[in-house]
OpenMM code with the backbone's topology and positions (N, CA, C; nanometers):
from openmm import Vec3, app, unit

residues = "SER ARG ASN PHE SER THR GLU GLU VAL ALA GLN HIS LYS SER GLU ASN ASP CYS TRP ILE ILE VAL ASN GLY GLN VAL PHE ASP VAL THR LYS PHE LEU ALA GLU HIS PRO GLY GLY LYS LYS ILE LEU LEU LYS VAL ALA GLY THR ASP ALA SER ALA GLN PHE ALA GLN PHE HIS LYS PRO GLU ILE LEU THR LYS TYR SER PRO GLY LEU LEU ILE GLY LYS VAL GLU LYS GLY SER ALA ALA PRO LYS ALA PRO ALA THR SER SER GLU VAL".split()
positions = [
    Vec3(-0.8780, 6.9819, -7.6693),
    Vec3(-0.9760, 7.0234, -7.5711),
    Vec3(-1.0388, 7.1545, -7.6171),
    Vec3(-1.1670, 7.1626, -7.6044),
    Vec3(-1.2428, 7.2780, -7.6500),
    Vec3(-1.2829, 7.3661, -7.5326),
    Vec3(-1.3036, 7.4928, -7.5570),
    Vec3(-1.3528, 7.5849, -7.4547),
    Vec3(-1.5036, 7.6023, -7.4718),
    Vec3(-1.5752, 7.5993, -7.3587),
    Vec3(-1.7201, 7.6144, -7.3580),
    Vec3(-1.7594, 7.7309, -7.2694),
    Vec3(-1.8619, 7.8027, -7.3097),
    Vec3(-1.9168, 7.9065, -7.2223),
    Vec3(-2.0057, 7.8372, -7.1194),
    Vec3(-2.0269, 7.9037, -7.0070),
    Vec3(-2.1148, 7.8451, -6.9060),
    Vec3(-2.2584, 7.8364, -6.9584),
    Vec3(-2.2938, 7.9288, -7.0462),
    Vec3(-2.4279, 7.9246, -7.1055),
    Vec3(-2.4447, 7.7986, -7.1893),
    Vec3(-2.3392, 7.7606, -7.2605),
    Vec3(-2.3452, 7.6393, -7.3421),
    Vec3(-2.3560, 7.5156, -7.2530),
    Vec3(-2.2779, 7.5117, -7.1469),
    Vec3(-2.2836, 7.3978, -7.0541),
    Vec3(-2.4228, 7.3879, -6.9921),
    Vec3(-2.4807, 7.5008, -6.9570),
    Vec3(-2.6117, 7.5045, -6.8916),
    Vec3(-2.7229, 7.4434, -6.9775),
    Vec3(-2.7017, 7.4336, -7.1058),
    Vec3(-2.8026, 7.3757, -7.1962),
    Vec3(-2.8040, 7.2231, -7.1909),
    Vec3(-2.7052, 7.1638, -7.1282),
    Vec3(-2.6906, 7.0180, -7.1257),
    Vec3(-2.7252, 6.9655, -6.9869),
    Vec3(-2.8547, 6.9560, -6.9607),
    Vec3(-2.8990, 6.9189, -6.8268),
    Vec3(-3.0120, 6.8163, -6.8261),
    Vec3(-3.0085, 6.7257, -6.9222),
    Vec3(-3.1100, 6.6210, -6.9259),
    Vec3(-3.0440, 6.4833, -6.9164),
    Vec3(-3.1250, 6.3842, -6.8965),
    Vec3(-3.0745, 6.2466, -6.8860),
    Vec3(-3.0082, 6.2009, -7.0161),
    Vec3(-3.0496, 6.2572, -7.1270),
    Vec3(-2.9926, 6.2201, -7.2569),
    Vec3(-2.8769, 6.3093, -7.2992),
    Vec3(-2.8467, 6.4113, -7.2198),
    Vec3(-2.7428, 6.5086, -7.2551),
    Vec3(-2.7025, 6.5833, -7.1281),
    Vec3(-2.6081, 6.5268, -7.0537),
    Vec3(-2.5765, 6.5760, -6.9199),
    Vec3(-2.4293, 6.6141, -6.9072),
    Vec3(-2.4052, 6.7440, -6.8876),
    Vec3(-2.2698, 6.7959, -6.8682),
    Vec3(-2.2613, 6.8601, -6.7313),
    Vec3(-2.1422, 6.8535, -6.6711),
    Vec3(-2.1159, 6.9248, -6.5467),
    Vec3(-1.9784, 6.9908, -6.5543),
    Vec3(-1.9589, 7.0885, -6.4683),
    Vec3(-1.8296, 7.1557, -6.4571),
    Vec3(-1.7703, 7.1180, -6.3213),
    Vec3(-1.6447, 7.0760, -6.3223),
    Vec3(-1.5709, 7.0502, -6.1993),
    Vec3(-1.4329, 7.1114, -6.2161),
    Vec3(-1.4000, 7.2051, -6.1279),
    Vec3(-1.2690, 7.2706, -6.1288),
    Vec3(-1.2345, 7.3316, -6.2652),
    Vec3(-1.3333, 7.3952, -6.3270),
    Vec3(-1.3106, 7.4631, -6.4540),
    Vec3(-1.3058, 7.3729, -6.5754),
    Vec3(-1.3270, 7.2449, -6.5542),
    Vec3(-1.3277, 7.1499, -6.6657),
    Vec3(-1.4703, 7.1041, -6.6920),
    Vec3(-1.4997, 7.0765, -6.8190),
    Vec3(-1.6339, 7.0354, -6.8588),
    Vec3(-1.6335, 6.8848, -6.8857),
    Vec3(-1.7268, 6.8166, -6.8206),
    Vec3(-1.7387, 6.6720, -6.8349),
    Vec3(-1.8756, 6.6361, -6.8907),
    Vec3(-1.8778, 6.5486, -6.9914),
    Vec3(-2.0027, 6.4939, -7.0435),
    Vec3(-2.0239, 6.3635, -6.9679),
    Vec3(-2.1164, 6.3645, -6.8733),
    Vec3(-2.1400, 6.2475, -6.7890),
    Vec3(-2.2635, 6.1684, -6.8327),
    Vec3(-2.3143, 6.1961, -6.9505),
    Vec3(-2.4351, 6.1299, -6.9999),
    Vec3(-2.4228, 5.9782, -6.9934),
    Vec3(-2.3168, 5.9232, -7.0482),
    Vec3(-2.2997, 5.7777, -7.0514),
    Vec3(-2.2580, 5.7213, -6.9158),
    Vec3(-2.2175, 5.8082, -6.8224),
    Vec3(-2.1737, 5.7664, -6.6895),
    Vec3(-2.2888, 5.7637, -6.5884),
    Vec3(-2.4029, 5.8208, -6.6238),
    Vec3(-2.5142, 5.8309, -6.5294),
    Vec3(-2.5497, 5.6973, -6.4650),
    Vec3(-2.5622, 5.5932, -6.5447),
    Vec3(-2.6012, 5.4622, -6.4928),
    Vec3(-2.4919, 5.3987, -6.4074),
    Vec3(-2.3674, 5.4385, -6.4280),
    Vec3(-2.2546, 5.3807, -6.3546),
    Vec3(-2.2218, 5.4559, -6.2258),
    Vec3(-2.2685, 5.5779, -6.2113),
    Vec3(-2.2321, 5.6604, -6.0960),
    Vec3(-2.2755, 5.5918, -5.9659),
    Vec3(-2.1800, 5.5654, -5.8761),
    Vec3(-2.2130, 5.4959, -5.7512),
    Vec3(-2.3198, 5.5647, -5.6669),
    Vec3(-2.3285, 5.6957, -5.6752),
    Vec3(-2.4301, 5.7693, -5.5995),
    Vec3(-2.5641, 5.7774, -5.6697),
    Vec3(-2.5728, 5.7196, -5.7879),
    Vec3(-2.6964, 5.7223, -5.8655),
    Vec3(-2.7022, 5.8394, -5.9617),
    Vec3(-2.7831, 5.8240, -6.0640),
    Vec3(-2.7906, 5.9273, -6.1680),
    Vec3(-2.8642, 6.0530, -6.1217),
    Vec3(-2.9544, 6.0414, -6.0245),
    Vec3(-3.0309, 6.1584, -5.9791),
    Vec3(-2.9390, 6.2680, -5.9271),
    Vec3(-2.8320, 6.2292, -5.8607),
    Vec3(-2.7390, 6.3275, -5.8053),
    Vec3(-2.6739, 6.4073, -5.9176),
    Vec3(-2.6290, 6.3376, -6.0217),
    Vec3(-2.5661, 6.4062, -6.1346),
    Vec3(-2.6668, 6.4929, -6.2088),
    Vec3(-2.7880, 6.4446, -6.2236),
    Vec3(-2.8902, 6.5227, -6.2933),
    Vec3(-2.9265, 6.6485, -6.2142),
    Vec3(-2.9168, 6.6425, -6.0824),
    Vec3(-2.9469, 6.7586, -5.9979),
    Vec3(-2.8473, 6.8721, -6.0226),
    Vec3(-2.7216, 6.8381, -6.0557),
    Vec3(-2.6183, 6.9397, -6.0773),
    Vec3(-2.5868, 6.9596, -6.2257),
    Vec3(-2.6625, 6.8952, -6.3120),
    Vec3(-2.6389, 6.9034, -6.4569),
    Vec3(-2.6425, 7.0478, -6.5050),
    Vec3(-2.5462, 7.0807, -6.5903),
    Vec3(-2.5408, 7.2145, -6.6492),
    Vec3(-2.4828, 7.3207, -6.5582),
    Vec3(-2.4316, 7.2816, -6.4419),
    Vec3(-2.3803, 7.3789, -6.3453),
    Vec3(-2.2372, 7.3447, -6.3042),
    Vec3(-2.1820, 7.4315, -6.2210),
    Vec3(-2.0510, 7.4077, -6.1624),
    Vec3(-2.0719, 7.3266, -6.0357),
    Vec3(-2.0345, 7.2003, -6.0398),
    Vec3(-2.0535, 7.1081, -5.9277),
    Vec3(-1.9238, 7.0865, -5.8500),
    Vec3(-1.8306, 7.1803, -5.8602),
    Vec3(-1.6996, 7.1646, -5.7955),
    Vec3(-1.7103, 7.1446, -5.6453),
    Vec3(-1.7912, 7.2248, -5.5778),
    Vec3(-1.8028, 7.2152, -5.4320),
    Vec3(-1.8608, 7.0802, -5.3907),
    Vec3(-1.9652, 7.0365, -5.4583),
    Vec3(-2.0257, 6.9078, -5.4263),
    Vec3(-1.9288, 6.7936, -5.4556),
    Vec3(-1.8581, 6.8042, -5.5673),
    Vec3(-1.7620, 6.7010, -5.6037),
    Vec3(-1.6546, 6.6889, -5.4960),
    Vec3(-1.5993, 6.8015, -5.4543),
    Vec3(-1.4921, 6.8016, -5.3546),
    Vec3(-1.5390, 6.7454, -5.2208),
    Vec3(-1.6651, 6.7643, -5.1914),
    Vec3(-1.7202, 6.7174, -5.0643),
    Vec3(-1.7228, 6.5647, -5.0566),
    Vec3(-1.7399, 6.4972, -5.1692),
    Vec3(-1.7608, 6.3522, -5.1676),
    Vec3(-1.6561, 6.2695, -5.2405),
    Vec3(-1.5612, 6.3346, -5.3082),
    Vec3(-1.4641, 6.2607, -5.3887),
    Vec3(-1.3208, 6.3014, -5.3593),
    Vec3(-1.2310, 6.2084, -5.3791),
    Vec3(-1.0881, 6.2390, -5.3749),
    Vec3(-1.0489, 6.2901, -5.5130),
    Vec3(-0.9479, 6.3766, -5.5215),
    Vec3(-0.9060, 6.4313, -5.6516),
    Vec3(-0.8677, 6.3231, -5.7543),
    Vec3(-0.8217, 6.2086, -5.7067),
    Vec3(-0.7811, 6.1011, -5.7983),
    Vec3(-0.8965, 6.0507, -5.8857),
    Vec3(-1.0182, 6.0710, -5.8416),
    Vec3(-1.1340, 6.0270, -5.9200),
    Vec3(-1.1361, 6.0969, -6.0553),
    Vec3(-1.1018, 6.2257, -6.0565),
    Vec3(-1.0970, 6.2986, -6.1838),
    Vec3(-0.9922, 6.2383, -6.2756),
    Vec3(-0.8775, 6.2037, -6.2204),
    Vec3(-0.7713, 6.1427, -6.3012),
    Vec3(-0.8185, 6.0114, -6.3612),
    Vec3(-0.8898, 5.9338, -6.2820),
    Vec3(-0.9371, 5.8026, -6.3267),
    Vec3(-1.0412, 5.8136, -6.4394),
    Vec3(-1.1356, 5.9044, -6.4239),
    Vec3(-1.2477, 5.9120, -6.5183),
    Vec3(-1.2340, 6.0180, -6.6275),
    Vec3(-1.1421, 6.1110, -6.6125),
    Vec3(-1.1271, 6.2185, -6.7113),
    Vec3(-1.1098, 6.1700, -6.8546),
    Vec3(-1.0284, 6.0678, -6.8803),
    Vec3(-1.0087, 6.0294, -7.0205),
    Vec3(-1.1380, 5.9994, -7.0964),
    Vec3(-1.2375, 5.9440, -7.0303),
    Vec3(-1.3617, 5.9112, -7.0982),
    Vec3(-1.4698, 6.0163, -7.0895),
    Vec3(-1.4543, 6.1121, -6.9988),
    Vec3(-1.5620, 6.2081, -6.9735),
    Vec3(-1.5270, 6.3537, -7.0021),
    Vec3(-1.3993, 6.3890, -6.9932),
    Vec3(-1.3571, 6.5281, -7.0117),
    Vec3(-1.3723, 6.5699, -7.1581),
    Vec3(-1.4451, 6.6797, -7.1804),
    Vec3(-1.4645, 6.7269, -7.3181),
    Vec3(-1.4090, 6.8668, -7.3408),
    Vec3(-1.3680, 6.9353, -7.2343),
    Vec3(-1.3117, 7.0685, -7.2530),
    Vec3(-1.3017, 7.1464, -7.1247),
    Vec3(-1.2882, 7.2782, -7.1408),
    Vec3(-1.2737, 7.3697, -7.0281),
    Vec3(-1.3761, 7.4802, -7.0392),
    Vec3(-1.3991, 7.5461, -6.9268),
    Vec3(-1.4867, 7.6636, -6.9260),
    Vec3(-1.4040, 7.7818, -6.9738),
    Vec3(-1.4613, 7.8629, -7.0612),
    Vec3(-1.3932, 7.9830, -7.1099),
    Vec3(-1.3574, 8.0732, -6.9942),
    Vec3(-1.2418, 8.1350, -7.0001),
    Vec3(-1.2008, 8.2293, -6.8960),
    Vec3(-1.3002, 8.3444, -6.8902),
    Vec3(-1.3313, 8.3861, -6.7703),
    Vec3(-1.4242, 8.4964, -6.7519),
    Vec3(-1.5694, 8.4555, -6.7603),
    Vec3(-1.5953, 8.3280, -6.7772),
    Vec3(-1.7305, 8.2776, -6.7878),
    Vec3(-1.7687, 8.2145, -6.6540),
    Vec3(-1.8498, 8.2827, -6.5761),
    Vec3(-1.8871, 8.2337, -6.4432),
    Vec3(-2.0037, 8.1370, -6.4540),
    Vec3(-1.9808, 8.0167, -6.4078),
    Vec3(-2.0839, 7.9135, -6.4157),
    Vec3(-2.1821, 7.9257, -6.3011),
    Vec3(-2.3090, 7.8943, -6.3282),
    Vec3(-2.4034, 7.8898, -6.2177),
    Vec3(-2.3613, 7.7794, -6.1222),
    Vec3(-2.3747, 7.8044, -5.9943),
    Vec3(-2.3373, 7.7051, -5.8944),
    Vec3(-2.4478, 7.6020, -5.8816),
    Vec3(-2.4073, 7.4781, -5.8597),
    Vec3(-2.5031, 7.3719, -5.8398),
    Vec3(-2.5740, 7.3932, -5.7060),
    Vec3(-2.6964, 7.3462, -5.6932),
    Vec3(-2.7663, 7.3605, -5.5656),
    Vec3(-2.6940, 7.2820, -5.4572),
    Vec3(-2.6956, 7.3334, -5.3362),
    Vec3(-2.6324, 7.2640, -5.2248),
    Vec3(-2.7033, 7.1309, -5.2034),
    Vec3(-2.6250, 7.0318, -5.1702),
    Vec3(-2.6826, 6.8989, -5.1507),
    Vec3(-2.6069, 6.8271, -5.0412),
    Vec3(-2.6764, 6.7410, -4.9739),
    Vec3(-2.6101, 6.6581, -4.8740),
    Vec3(-2.5886, 6.5185, -4.9308),
    Vec3(-2.6271, 6.4997, -5.0556),
    Vec3(-2.6105, 6.3708, -5.1217),
    Vec3(-2.4817, 6.3687, -5.1998),
    Vec3(-2.4360, 6.2495, -5.2290),
    Vec3(-2.3107, 6.2328, -5.3006),
    Vec3(-2.3226, 6.2756, -5.4462),
    Vec3(-2.2170, 6.3376, -5.4981),
    Vec3(-2.2093, 6.3754, -5.6395),
    Vec3(-2.1123, 6.2829, -5.7056),
] * unit.nanometer
topology = app.Topology()
chain = topology.addChain("A")
for resn in residues:
    res = topology.addResidue(resn, chain)
    for name in ("N", "CA", "C"):
        topology.addAtom(name, app.Element.getBySymbol(name[0]), res)
């Protein structure tokens, strides 16, 4: 597992290159966009940011366990504060 700065994660916010942070872990969700039950727009809205609050609002913790093996690419470097994702009432 690799450590990423929040600045590095923030650069990955397009449909062809989409990363998010959840609970200090970095996930590459690019290939998951089409499969996301809430639709890809929700993930793209929080791309490159810390989506922990939105994730917790709509998901059980077991979801991370289920999908982490294919999506987890590393952790956020200690002391690196990630920009927060915009508040949303839609599912993440």
